[in-house]
Residue, then its C-alpha position, 0 to 999 in steps of 0.5 A: m763714528k760712522t765717518i771714521l769707519y768710512l774713511a778707514f774703509i776708503q783707505l783700505a780700499l786704496l791699498p793694493s790687494g796683492r801687497n806683501l808688507k812682510l816681504q817688503s820689510e824683509l827685503v828693505q832690511m836685507r838691503a840695509a844690512d848689505q849697504k852698511i857693509l859696503l859703506d863701512q868698506m868704502k869709509a875704510n877704503q877697502p875693496q867692496a865685497l859682501p862676506d861669504t856667509m852673507k852671500r850664501e844666505y842672501s843667494t838662497r833667500l833671493w832664490q826662494i823669493f824669486r821661485t815663489y813670486g817671480y820678480p817682486d814688483y811694485d804691486l807686490v812690494d812697492t818701489a822700496g821692496a822692488d828696488a831692494f830686491y834688484l840691488l841685492v841680486q846685483h850684488q850676488k856676483n857669484d850667482t850669475v844664474l840668479q842674475k840672468a833669471v831675475l833679469g829676464a823676469m825684470r824686463e817683463k815687469v819693466k814693460q808693464g811699468k812695474a819695475s824700474p828701467q834704470n835698475m834693469a840697466y844696472l843689472t844688465d851691465r853687472m850681469l854682463y860684466d860678471t860673465g865676462h862681456l862688455q856692458i851696454y849702458g855704461t853703469q859699471y866703472t873702475q879707476d884709472s892709474i891716478g884714481t879717476y873713475i872711468p867706465l868699464p869697456l862698452a859694447y856700443p860706445d858710439r850709442v851709449d848715450s842714446l841707449r842710456h836715454t831709452v831707460g831714463l839715465s843721464p848722459i855717461a859723461e854726467y854720470i862719471q862726473m857725478i861718480n867722481s864727485l863722491t864724498i862721505d861725511s863723518a856721519g857716513n852719508i854719501y854725497y855726489g857733488k851737492k846732492k846727498t844720497t844713501d843709494q849704492k849701485 
């Protein structure tokens, strides 16, 4: 009995003291709802856009979270919660004020090793694109006249691979090749070539 209690104490001691499991769960659930809508639209070859009601609800809640906690980092909501928060903010293209505010806080968390530099790159490019500017890291793409995915215009095309390298992203040619290999199976799973993923950017 003493051994069981001792092990339980050790496990509790190893948990981060500031972890907010309720918030983490909420963010993961919000992300799942967001992704289901986008996946259904992709399967139906429809333009990807969240319903206006969800946009408003999510924007309001994301602002509440941000004003309360700042950027919810790995210490607060683990990688799953932090990644979910980033993606939800990224999809709020009608709230660029939120995107910009979150991005500023996110940069500081990346410096501290408490947020993903790759996610920061994606949010940077999305915020730039949503505000009418050229992207930096080449994460945002469109389709040409024959349906091939190509990067949206770049601010620094000659430096894009070195900039991507600084945040741990693969060369842009590999990234675009991966995007163009995207398929969706009958179960709704997304594949990039031979690699399966359920992550959407």
